[in-house]
C-alpha positions in Angstrom: -14.4 -8.1 -12.7 -11.6 -8.4 -10.9 -9.9 -6.8 -7.8 -7.2 -4.0 -8.6 -3.9 -4.2 -6.6 -3.3 -0.6 -5.5 1.2 -0.4 -4.3 1.4 2.8 -2.3 4.3 4.5 -1.7 6.9 2.0 -2.5 9.6 4.1 -3.3 13.7 4.2 -2.6 12.8 7.0 -0.1 10.9 4.5 2.6 14.3 3.6 3.6 15.4 6.9 4.6 16.2 6.9 8.4 14.3 10.4 9.4 11.3 7.3 8.6 12.8 5.2 12.4 13.5 1.8 12.6 11.2 -0.1 9.9 9.7 -3.8 11.0 8.6 -6.4 8.1 12.0 -7.4 6.9 10.4 -9.4 3.7 7.5 -7.0 3.0 9.5 -6.0 -0.6 9.4 -9.8 -1.6 5.9 -10.7 -0.5 4.8 -7.7 -2.7 7.0 -8.6 -5.6 5.1 -12.1 -5.4 1.9 -10.7 -5.2 2.1 -7.9 -7.9 4.0 -11.0 -10.3 0.9 -13.0 -9.5 -1.6 -10.0 -10.0 0.1 -9.5 -13.6 -0.1 -13.4 -14.8 -3.5 -13.2 -13.6 -4.2 -9.9 -16.1 -5.5 -8.4 -13.1 -5.2 -4.7 -12.8 -2.8 -2.7 -10.9 -1.9 0.9 -9.9 1.0 2.1 -8.2 0.5 5.0 -6.1 3.7 7.6 -6.3 4.2 10.0 -3.3 5.6 13.5 -4.7 6.3 15.4 -1.9 5.9 19.2 -2.0 8.6 19.2 0.5 11.9 20.1 -0.9 14.1 18.3 1.8 11.7 15.5 1.5 13.5 12.0 0.0 10.0 11.5 -1.2 10.7 14.9 -3.2 10.3 14.3 -7.9 14.3 15.3 -8.7 15.9 12.9 -6.0 17.1 9.7 -6.8 14.6 7.8 -3.9 11.6 9.3 -5.4 12.2 6.0 -7.8 10.0 3.3 -7.5 11.8 0.4 -5.8 13.1 -2.3 -8.2 11.2 -4.7 -6.6 7.5 -3.6 -7.4 8.4 -1.1 -10.6 5.7 -0.4 -12.7 5.7 -2.2 -16.3 3.9 -0.3 -19.2 0.3 -0.4 -18.8 0.2 -0.1 -15.1 -1.2 3.1 -13.9 0.8 5.5 -11.9 -1.0 7.5 -9.8 1.1 10.6 -8.1 -0.4 12.2 -4.5 0.7 14.7 -2.7 -0.7 14.0 1.0 -0.9 10.9 2.8 -4.5 10.0 1.3 -4.6 8.8 -2.2 -7.7 9.9 -2.9 -7.2 13.2 -2.0 -6.2 15.2 -4.7 -6.0 12.4 -7.2 -7.5 10.6 -10.0 -7.4 7.6 -8.0 -10.9 6.9 -7.9 -11.4 7.6 -11.4 -8.6 4.8 -12.7 -10.7 2.5 -10.2 -13.9 3.2 -12.0 -12.3 3.3 -15.1 -11.0 -0.7 -14.7 -14.7 -1.7 -12.8 -13.0 -2.5 -9.6 -15.6 -3.4 -6.3 -12.5 -4.7 -4.6 -9.5 -3.4 -4.1 -6.3 -5.3 -3.1 -4.1 -2.8 -1.1 -0.4 -3.0 0.3 2.7 -0.5 0.8 4.1 1.7 3.3 4.1 3.3 6.1 1.1 1.3 7.4 0.1 3.6 10.1 0.1 6.5 7.4 -0.4 6.3 4.2 -1.8 2.9 4.1 -4.1 3.5 7.0 -5.5 6.8 5.7 -6.1 5.4 2.0 -7.5 2.3 3.1 -10.0 3.5 5.3 -11.2 6.2 2.6 -11.4 3.1 -0.2 -14.2 1.6 2.9 -15.7 4.7 3.2 -16.6 4.8 -0.5 -17.7 1.8 -0.5 -14.9 -0.7 -1.9 -14.5 -4.0 -0.6 -10.8 -3.9 0.9 -8.4 -6.2 0.9 -5.2 -6.2 2.8 -2.4 -8.6 2.7 -0.9 -8.4 6.4 2.8 -9.8 5.2 2.6 -6.7 2.3 2.6 -3.5 5.0 5.4 -1.9 6.2 5.3 -0.1 10.0 7.8 1.8 11.8 8.5 2.2 15.1 6.2 4.9 17.0 6.8 7.1 19.8 3.5 7.6 21.8 2.8 11.0 23.3 3.9 10.0 26.7 7.2 9.1 25.1 6.8 5.7 25.0 8.2 3.4 21.9 6.6 0.9 20.1 8.5 -1.2 17.8 6.9 -1.6 14.4 6.3 -5.2 14.9 3.8 -3.9 17.7 2.7 -1.1 15.6 2.1 -3.6 12.9 0.1 -6.1 15.1 -2.0 -2.8 16.8 -3.0 -1.5 13.0 -4.1 -4.0 11.5 -6.4 -5.1 14.5 -7.8 -2.0 14.2 -8.5 -2.3 10.4 -9.5 -5.7 10.4 -13.1 -6.3 10.3 -14.2 -2.6 10.1 -12.7 -1.3 7.1 -10.3 -4.2 5.7 -10.1 -7.8 5.3 -6.9 -8.7 6.6 -5.0 -12.3 5.4 -2.0 -13.6 4.5 -0.6 -12.7 0.8 0.0 -16.8 0.1 -4.3 -16.8 0.9 -5.1 -14.1 -1.2 -3.6 -15.2 -4.3 -5.0 -18.2 -4.1 -8.4 -16.9 -3.5 -7.7 -14.6 -7.2 -6.7 -17.2 -8.6 -9.8 -19.8 -8.1 -12.3 -16.2 -8.0 -13.2 -16.6 -4.7 -11.6 -13.7 -3.0 -14.1 -12.2 -0.3 
């Protein structure tokens, strides 16, 4: 049984300025390397696509920004799960897809860390999956708190990973994750 790689919402819409200043400028290249490695190992890959019901959203179907980013576009045989909420398990067939793959371990990456990635990895952990989160393959954006203070994407990234690590996911670097997967020692 192999871990399933789940790539969340890496669509052209993520670059829309309305989402704010983003961090992790190398994340797409890191995700592309991770995806290529997963494909080489023959491990299952699932792509989550945000199909926003808001017609003004850059994630709305029919808009050019709805397309997956070239670096991580699905290939034949890879499943695409369409979602309409911030959690990829709600109202989708993701659970059935993962059951078909027989995976109890998930590697999850994508955008935005503090929104869709966080809600999906928390749910995955609550459903009993062992979740690995490659720190260099998730993207956060600046966040303004209720007191008006703006936290940089790098600060949000560091804090979100610290909150999730140990309780919901195991955070590690993608190079360590790829090495462990290659040797069958993912844990």
